[in-house]
C-alpha positions in Angstrom: 140.3 38.3 -81.8 136.8 39.2 -80.3 133.8 37.1 -81.0 132.3 39.8 -83.2 135.5 40.1 -85.4 135.6 36.3 -85.7 131.9 36.3 -86.8 132.6 39.1 -89.3 135.7 37.3 -90.7 133.7 34.0 -91.1 130.8 36.0 -92.9 133.4 37.5 -95.3 135.2 34.0 -95.9 131.8 32.5 -96.7 130.8 35.3 -99.0 134.1 35.0 -100.9 133.5 31.3 -101.3 130.3 32.1 -103.1 131.9 34.4 -105.4 134.5 31.6 -106.1 132.0 29.1 -106.5 130.0 31.3 -109.1 133.3 31.4 -111.0 133.7 35.2 -110.5 136.8 35.3 -108.6 138.6 37.0 -111.5 135.8 39.5 -112.1 136.1 43.2 -111.9 135.3 44.3 -108.3 133.1 47.2 -109.7 131.2 44.7 -111.8 130.5 42.4 -108.9 129.4 45.3 -106.6 127.1 46.5 -109.5 125.6 43.1 -109.7 125.1 42.8 -106.0 123.5 46.3 -105.7 121.1 45.3 -108.6 120.3 42.2 -106.8 119.6 44.0 -103.6 116.7 45.9 -105.4 114.8 42.5 -106.0 111.8 42.2 -103.6 112.2 39.0 -101.6 108.8 37.9 -102.5 109.0 38.3 -106.2 109.0 35.6 -108.9 112.5 36.9 -109.8 113.9 36.3 -106.4 112.4 32.9 -106.2 113.9 32.0 -109.8 117.4 33.3 -108.7 117.2 31.4 -105.4 116.3 28.3 -107.1 119.3 28.6 -109.5 121.5 29.0 -106.4 120.0 26.2 -104.5 120.7 23.9 -107.5 124.3 25.2 -107.7 125.0 24.5 -104.2 123.9 20.9 -104.8 126.0 20.5 -107.9 129.5 19.1 -107.8 132.2 21.7 -108.1 135.0 21.8 -110.6 138.5 22.6 -109.7 138.1 26.3 -110.7 135.2 26.8 -108.3 132.5 26.7 -111.0 129.7 24.5 -110.2 129.1 21.6 -112.8 125.6 22.0 -113.6 123.7 20.1 -116.3 121.6 23.0 -117.5 122.9 26.6 -117.9 121.1 29.4 -116.1 118.9 31.6 -118.3 
C-alpha cells in the first residue's frame, strides 16, 4: 500500500470513529451526508462554528459508553 493510500485509509478510519462516537453509526447515510453538507456551509469564524466546536471538544473529553456515545453531563442544545 502506498503512503498516500495509507494516509487516506487512516483519515477514513478516524472519520468513521467520529460517526461512531457521536452515536450515529446506524443513521441513514443520506441523513449523515445532508448533515455534513449543512455543516460545511457554516463559516469557520462564525459563532455557530465556535459553539459546535465547543460541543465537539467537550464530547472528545467525555468518557465513551460501550455503544460509542459520549457520556456527557449536559445534552447539546
